[in-house]
N, C-alpha and C positions, 0 to 999 in steps of 0.2 A: 535453832536448827538451820543447817544450810540449805542450799535448793538441792544440792547432790542429795544429801539424806533425805530429803522428801521424794527425790525422784526415785529411789530405792523402796521408800514405804508406799509410793504410788504402785509400782509394777507389782510388788510382793501384795496388795490389797485386791488386785483384778482379778476378777473372778468368770470374765465371760473370755477373756483371750488367753490362749495359749502364745507366751513369749520364751523364747529359747535363744542361746547363741552357740554357733558352731565354730570350730577354729578353722585355720586353712587347710588342718588335714583331715577334715570332715568327720571331727568327732564332738559331741555336744560337751560344751564347757560350763553352761548355764542352765538353768531347767526351774522355771516358775511352777508356782502351785496348780496353775490352770492349765498347764501341761501335763502336770501329774492326773487331776481330776479327768482330763481328756483320754490321755492314753492309758493310765492307770500304772506307769511308773513312778516311783518318788524320785527325789533328786537324786539321792544318793544311787538309784539304780540306773537313771540315766547319763549322768556325768560320766562322762567318759565312754558312752555307747558309741558306737559309729550311727551316723542319722540315717545310712542306709538301711538300717536293721528294721525303722519303724516307717520306711516307706518302699515295701518289695516291689518287685517288678521290674525287668530290664528298660521298659519303655519310661516308667515314673521316675528311676535311678537316673536315666541319661536327660531328663526334663530338667531334673535339680543340678546335676553336673554342668547343665548347658545355662543355667539361671547364674551360677555362681562364676562363670567364665565370662559371661555378660556382665558383671558387676565388676569385676577385674578389669574388663576393657573399658570402663567409665560410666556404664548406666547404672542408674540410682537405684532402682529395684526391678523385680519380675516376680508375677504372679503366677502361681502352678495349681492347677487344681489336680486332685490325687485321692487316694486310699491312705489312711493312717492305720498301720497295725497295732492294736492296744494289747496290753500286755494279757487279756486273758483270749486272746487269737480272734477276735472279732475286729470287724474294718467299720472304720466310720470316713465318710464323703467329709473332705476337708477343703479348705481353699487357703493356700500358704502364699506369704508375701517373703519375700527374700530381700534383704537389703545388707548394704555392707557397714560394716562397724571399724573406724578407722580413728587413731590417735589424732592428736594436736598438728602433728608434722604431717598428717595425710596416709602416715603408714596402715596397710591393710590387717587390722587384728582379726578378724574371722567374719563371720555372716549372723545376721540377727535374723530369726523368722518368729514370724505372727500367723499362728494358724487358727482358725475357725470351723465348727461344725456348721456344716452346710446343709446338713440333713434336719435341720431345725432342733436339732437336739441343745438343751442347755448345758453350754461349757462354762465352767466355772476354772478360776487361776487362783494359785498362791506362787509365788517366786522362791526359788533358791537364791543365795547371796550372789549379788552380781557386785563388782565393784562399781563404784558412784559414777564414774564417767561413762561405765558400760549402760547403766541405767539410764542415764540421761540420752545417751546416743542412740540407744534403743527405741525407747517411748518416742523421741522426736522424730524419727524415720517411720512412724506407722502413719500412713497416709488414708487409710481405708477408715480410720474411726476418730473421732475427736476424742482426745486423752487428755484431761487434766485436772489438776488439785483443786479443790476450795477449802478455805479455812472454816471453822467451827460457825461463823457467820453468814458463809456464803459467797466470800470474794474468792476471785480467781487467784492463784498463786503459781500457776505453770500452765503452757499452752505449747502442745505439739503442733508438727507440721499437717496433721488430719485435721486438727479442729480450725486451722487457718483456712484451707482448702474447703472446707465444709461451711463454716460461718461467715468468713471472709475477713475477720480480724487479723491484723499482725500482732504479735506476742506485748509487743512495746505498747498496744492501742489498747489491750483489754486486761493485763494482769494489773490486779488491783481494783477493777470495777466489781459490781455484784452480780452474779450469775443470772438475775431476774432480768438482764437486758435481752435477753435472748427469748422471754416469753413474750406474747402477745399483749395487748392491754387488758383485754378483757380476762386472762390468766391471771395477770398480775393484780388486777382489782378482785377477783377472787379468791387470793392469797395461795395459788401452785406452789409457787417458790418455796414458801415457808414449810408447806404442807409436805412437800417431796423432803426437804432436809429433817423435819421432825419426823417423819416414818423412818429414813435412813438411820437416823440416831438412837430411835428405839428399838427397831429390829434389825438393824444391821445392814437393811437393803431397801432401795424404792426403786421398782419398775414402771415405766408408762410408755404410751403413745399418743403425741399430740403435736400441734402445729407450733414452730418454733421460727425466730425472725432470724433471719440475717443481715448482714452490716449495711446492705445495699435495700433493706426492707423488704423483700422478697421473703415468701414463705415457702418451707418444707417441712414435709413429715417425718418427724423424730422418732424413732426409737430410744428412748433413754434408760440409762442405768445409773443410780448413785449409790456407792458402796461406802460404809463408816470406814476411817482408818484410824487404826488403834496405834500407839506406841508398845515398848514392849513388856511394860507394865499393865497393859489391857485398858488405857485410859484413851478416850477419843480424843483425836488431834486434828480431825479435818473428814474431808470427803475425797474420793476418787469418782471422776465423773466420766461416762463413757456415752459419745452420742453416734448415732446411725443414720445416715440419710437414707429414710425409707420410702419416697416419694414415688419413686418408679414402682415399688412392690403392692403401693397402696393403689396407683392407679391402674395396674394389671389386675388387681382385686376387684376394682370398682367396675372394668371393663368387664370382666367375667360375670359379674353379680348383672350388669345391665343385658349381658348375652343372653343370661338365663330368664330374666324377666321378659325379653321380648319373644323366646322359643315358647314361654308359658303362654305369654298373650296370643302369638300366632296360631299355636295348637288350641287353644279357646276359640277362637275365631273360625278354625276350619271345622272344627265340632258343630259351632253354631251354624256354621253355613250349609253341613251335611244335614242337620235336622230340617232347617228351613226350606231347603230343596224340596225334600220329601213332601214337607206339607203342603207346599205350594202345586206340587202334582196332584194331589189328591182333591185340593181346592181347586185347581184349573178345570179338573173333570166334573165336579159338581157345578161349577158357572157355565160349562158348556151344555151340560143337562138344561139349565134354567135357559140360559140364553137363545139356546134352538127351540125350546117349546114356545117360549115366549113372542118370539118372530113367527112363530106359525099359528098362534092364539091370535096373534096382531090381525093377521088377516082375515081370520074368522071372526072377529068383533069389528069389523071395518065400518059398520053402519052404527056403531056405538060409539059415541066420543067418550063417555064418562068410562068404558071399559078400555078404551084406547089410552085415556090419561092414566090409568091404573097401570096397564102396561107398560107404556114410557118410562114411568115412575121406577116400576121394577127393573127395566132395562138400565136405567142411570145407576141403580143399586149395583148391576152386575159390573157396568163400566168400573164404578169405584173398587169392587170387588177386585176385578181384572188389574187394575192398576197396583193395586196390594201385594196380589200375587206376584207380579212382574217384577216390584222392588224388592220380594224376598227371593226370587230367582236372581236377580241382579246381587245380592249381598251372597249369595252361596256360589256365585260362581257358574249359574248352569243355565244365562240366557244365551240363545246363540246369537255370537256376533257374525257381523258382515263387513271385515276391515276392510277399508280401501286406504290407497295412498293418499294422502292430503297435507296440507301446510296448516300447522295449528294457528298462525297469525292470522291468515285469512279468515279461518272459522270464527276465531274472536272477533275479530273487527264483524264480520258479517253479524255476530248476535248483538252489536250494540243498541240498534234499535229495539229490539226485544227485551235487554236486560232494563234499558230506561223505561219502557213501557211498564215492565214487571216490577220494578223495585220503587218506582214513584219517585217524585220531584224532590224529596228530601235527601236522598242519596247522591253525592255527587261521585261519579264513576270516572277513574282515570284508569287507561289503558296503556301497558309499556310493553313492546314488541321490540326484541332485540334484532338487528340486522343480520341478516345470513341464517335465519331460524331453520334447524333442520325439517324434515318431511317425518311424518308417522304414518305407520300402517295401522288405523284406528277406525273402529265404526263410529262414522261421524256423528249419527244422531246420539247415541249413549254418551260421547264425549260432550255434548252440547248439552244435554241433561245434567250430567254432572258439574258442568259449569253454572250452569241455573240455579241446580240446589245449594251448591256453595252459596252463591249468591245470595239466595232466597235466605238462608241461615244467616248469612252477614247481615241483612238487612233487618231481620227479627233481633238480631245480639245486639244492632245500634237502636233498636225501637224506632225504625223508620227514619233517621236523621245520623248522617254520619259521611265518611268517604270509604268508597270501596275501590281497591286496586287489584287490577288484574295485570300479571306479569306474566310474559312468555321469555324463555331464553333458552340457551344450550348449557347442558351440564355434565359433569363427569363426575359418576361415585367411584372411588376408589377401592382397593383391597382394603384399606384400615376401616371404612365406611362398611364394607359390607361383612366384616368381622362382627362389628357390633349389631348389624341389622343382617341375621343370617339368611333371610329369605332374598335378599338383594343380589344380583350378579353385578360385578364390575364391569362398566363400560359406558359408553356413552347414552344420554337420555335428553328428553326436551323437558325443561322444568317449566308448569304452570302453576303459578302461585296466586291465590287469592286472599287478600288481606283486607279486615276491616278495623275500624276504630270502635269497636263494641266493649261489652262490658267484659268480655275475657272468660276463660273457663278454669275453676280450681283447679289445681295440682293434682287433686286425689280424684278427680272425675275426667281427667285427659286419655286415660285407657279405656274408658268406657263408651266414648262419643261414636265409635263407629259401629257398636253393637247394635242390632236390631231391636226397635221400640225404647232404647235410650233416648232420652231427651232432655235439656235443660230448661226447656221451654215450661209454661204454667199447665196445668192439665186440659186438656181440650184442644191445645194450640199445637197442630202438627202429628203426624203418626210415628215420627221416631226413627223413619227410615230413609230419610234423604242423605243422612251420611254414610248410612250403612251402605246403600245403593251407589256410592261414589267409591267405596273401600271395595266392594265386590268387583264393580267392573273395571279400578284400574289393577286389581291384581289378577282378574282373568286376562287381561291385556299385556300380562308379563311385566307392570310398571310396580311403583312403590310409593306409598302415600304419607305422608307425615303432618303431625300437627303441632303448631306452637303456641302457646298462649300464656297470658299473664292477666290476672285480674286487675279491671280497669284500665287496660292497655290496648285491648284488642286481639285479635287472633288471627294466624295465618296458616293457610293449609297449603301445604306443597305436594303436586300430583308429579310423580317422576315416570314418564313413557318412552318406551325403547325408541332410539332414533331408527328410521327408515332410510337405506342408500337409494331407494327407488325415485325415481321420478313420479311427481304429482299426477294422479289420474282426475281427467276432467269429468263431473260428473253429467251423467244422461240427463236429457232434457226430459222433464216429467210430462206424461201423457195421461189424459183425463179419459177414462174407459166405464163406460155405463155397464151397470149389472146386468148378464144376459146367461140365459143358461144354454142347454144343447141338447141331443139326441144320443150322446155315445153312453156307450156302457161302463160303467164304475164298478169296482169291487171294493168296499167299504169293509176294512180290517180292526176291530176295535174290542176289546177284552171287556168294557165298561158297557152292560147293555143298555143303561140309559143315554150313555153318552153314544152310542152307535144308531141307535133307536131316532136319536135327534138328527143326527147327520145324513142318515137315510133319508128321514121326512124332507129336510132342506133339499137335499139334492135331487129327489123325485119333485119337490114342488117346483124346481128348476126346470124339471122337463128330461132328466135323464133316467137311464136304464140303469136301476141299483140292485146287486147282489150284495149279500154280507156274509162277514164270518167272523167268529168269537176270538180266535186266535190265528197263528201265522201257518200251523199244520192245516187246518181246516182251509185257511186260504188258499194255500199250496196246492192243495187236491181239488179247489174250484177252478183254479188255473189250468191244472193238469189236466181236467177234464175236458178241456178244448172248446170251452165257451167263449165265445165271443167277448174280449175287453179291449178297451181304450185306455182305462186308466186303474191304476193302483193307487187306494186312497188309505194309506194305513197308519196306526198309531205308533211312534218310536218304542213305546216303553211297553212292552207286550210280555205275558207269562209263558212259562214254557221252554223248553232247551232252544227251539229259532228263535232269533231274534229278527227284527223286522229288517235290517239292511241284507240278511242271507234270505230273507223272502222275496224282498226286490230282485235280488241277483238271480234267483232260479226263477222267478218270473219271467224276468227279460230273457233267460235262456230258452224258457218254453215258448213264449210271444216275444220275439224281437221286436224293438221298436215301441214295447208299451211304456204310456207315460208313469210316473210314480210320482207322487206327492204325499210327503211325511206330514204328519200333526203331532205336537205333544205340548203339553205345558210344563215338560221337565226332561231335557234331552239326553240325560246321564252323558255317556261317551260315544253313544251309538252311532251317531252322524254329525258332533262335535269332537273336535279333537285340537289341543291347544287353544281351546277357547273359540275356535272357529269352525263355520260349516265345511264338510267336506266338499270337494270340487264337484261341481253338478248336481247336488243336491238342491231339493225345493222343500220347504218347510213354511207351514201353515201353523201359528203358534196360537194354543187354546189360552182362553176362549176365542171365538171368532164371531163374526157376525155373517148373515146370509150373504151380504154384500161381498165383504171379505171371501168369503169361500167362493162365492160364483165367480169373481173376477182372477182368483188364484188358479181354479180349476181351468178355467177359459184360456189364461196365460200359458199353464201347462199343456194342454193338448194341442195349445197352437203350435209349440215348440217341438212337439214329438215328431221322429223319423219316422217315414213310411215303411210300412213292412212290405218285402215284395219278394226275396226269395223262399224265405220261411214260409208264406203262404203256398205258393206254386207246390213246395215240397209236400206242405199239409195235404193239398188239393187231390195228390197223387194217393196217398195213404188212405183218403177218406173213400175214392173211388174202389181201391181193393179191398176196404173194409166192407163195403155196403155188397159184396159179393160173399161174405162171410156170414154164417146162421149160428149164432152161440144159445147152448142150454146153461142157463144160469140157475144154481140149486143152493139155496141158501135159507136156513130157517128162521134167521132175524127179519122181520119186515123192513124194518127201516135200513137197515145194511141192503136189503136185496133191491130195494126201491133206489138207492143212492148209485149202486154198482150199474143197475139197469140204467140209469140215465148218464152215466159215464160213458157206457158201450153204445147208448143209442147217438149221444153227442158227437161221436167220432164215426157214426156212419154204419155202426154193425145192428144185423137183426137179431133180435134178443126175443126168445122165449124165456120164462122162469118159473121154478118151482119151489115151494116151500118144503117138500120132503125127498127122499129117493124114490119113494113109491110113485110119485106124481111126477118125477124127473124120467121115470123108466116110461112111464104112458106116455109123455111128450114124446121121447126120443123113438117108440113104435110107431108112432102116428106121424112126426114128420122129418124132414132132412135136416139134420146137425153136424155141423162142421167142426166144432169144438166146444167141449166142456168145461164150464168154470164153476167149481163146486167148495164148500165148505168142507173141512175134514170131519167135523163133528156135527152129524146129522141126527134128527129123533129117529130112534129103531134101528138104524144102521151107520155105517161111515162114509164117508166120501169115498174111500178106497175101495170099499165094497161095490160103491154105485157104480165106479169105474171099470173095475173088473167085469162086472154084470154087461155094461154098454160095449165093453171090447171084445166081448166074446163073439158078438156079430160083426165089429170092425176094430180088427186089431189095431190098427194105425191111429185110432181116434187121439187128437190133441187133448190134454187135461191140465188145465192150472188148478191145484190145490191152493186154498186160502185158510189160513189158521191163525190162532194167538198165539200158538205155541208148537214146538215140532213134536210129533208123534214117535214113539218108539218103533211105530210099524211103517216104516217108509222105504222098506225093501222093495216096493213097488214102482220107485221113482226109475225112470228110463229117459232116452233122447227125446221122448216126446211126452215129458212129463214136467213142470214147471212147481214151484211151490213160493207163495209169497205170504209175508207176514203181516198179519194186521197190526196197527192200521198201514195200509199201503194207497198211494196216490194212482191216480189214472195214469201217469206216465209210465209208473212202474208195469201196472197191469197191461198197458198197449204195447211195452216193449216184449214182455212175455209173449203175448198173443203173437206178435210180428215175427220172433225168434221160431216158434212153432209152427207156424205157418209160411214160414219162408220157402 
């Protein structure tokens, strides 16, 4: 059998590629079986048909016409994407390669077309009769696929231009060679070439994806199809082999899988962070109660050394618990950061003595700082802790002996890196890398090393929170962290922190301030009763005058009552609709210049945004010592502004209030007492009654300027009380207080105000002011 006949049989046997020829007039002259299976038309139906009937649409027809014109002008081939209309009316997305077919003299005979289904449907092919020369030229012109013939033993008998482009061999170099030359050594040893031929011989077809070898030794991911070729009598005479380079699609799939894995890991770490942040909040509240009472108890047992030792041991336990909670908050990205502009190179150099002392003489430390290192906007103390934690982990991985390398340099994370690591924003970063020569981390544990309480160390060695703290701090700072490790070769942890364009800030000189108290008035707002009692005791022990409230609304009532206050000391996380920042704002409206100090073991987003304390906010983290509380309170009080205009304005209001005598009628004794305190704190003269009858008696015996009464009174209503009093004083101002509106409010007039319970002092005073103006 000559070469031309083999080419004809080769094309006829292809089932994955549609191959056809179009004459110069645009009509189909040849039509293989693959085209028949792809489009649904038999060769008898397709031959003679205008090609434009298969590719409807003006734009698509124009593209095909343009492709044929380009080929006539000398272009080798042109690829067109479009829709092929099948016989059943359906459309298939196809990629079409148009090439010229010329005779030996170079005369254009027509155009060869190869079409493949790009909607991932299997395309099979068979062939209508071509002339032997046309078949050879058609297959030879296909460049997207390696198409070649094998004999029954697997030797190469033909070779097209696509095979040369993909595999690198010229026809004269490969024809006659066994096709196993394209396989890797391991696949040849495993008998993969023979298995493929055997399956194709037995079943007519073999399909697989695997690594294949080019002439230059490089590997590519190949999609391979081997079809058995039979003669007219059905006897096998060889194999048709089609190979496609699928390396790019495999890489795309791997990148997509990496992105999915990274997203899953990020979501898992975020969920764990939310959980640990909440646990740390409750834990810090418990520690605050224990710590405060232990400090107070320490003073009570000052003469008992045995008891003082026990208190000291308990306080040491509180300190350890506080450190644990701090690490949990760090991982959960809930710690309040106070970033400053700093140069990381100077910071790392300043840590040299600390690292050498901490790691021991068995660790050789090398520091590599690149020139022109960019600045960072970073919380210096937390960055130092992160580097120290990584260094201690490295020391343990090296069992106390080895080399530790700390590097700092400028880095740029591009769009491609950000696509794989979806939480990363492309841009300029400062890279800090810590590398050890230790035991390394197994691949199956790499993704777990940043999780809280996970550790590769033996039980009892470490808390498993060091790396999780580093992870949380870096993420909260807007950075990225990556770990690289190989068992027996060591580990590198790379921290990427966003570059700052600002100039480095010089740290303020540290000052030593002794613990001292004061005589100012402080309002403590804390929903946890035990924590509140502890804070009140600590402050009173320092000499301060202390008021307390369990929530923001109660605290606001105290503020609005007019009582003298110098400092509002409030927890950040509070129950109820009013948040602590809103309380602080309203309190400062009422008392200009009021100092505010927040405290919390879990800041949420109330006073921390973007991982940073809001401008002008003062925070004391729980648990705190009496010394830390004393120092912070004095610092905040010393910095507050003086109240001037507001105080003089209030003095004039107080003088006017002193001339008014108010009758207060309220059957609830606790409410009556609270409202009376509010009024008297502003200078009003108040007489109070628990019933309408008692109120009438007081009105008849004393001069009354204004009535404040509940709507619901025993025996009668506040409205009836007001009516009775207005019989003798028609212009008497009345303030009604109620938990809900009554249906009977026709009594309301310009001399009447209604307040909904619960109401604050400021609202009450405003109503009185309007009625007495």
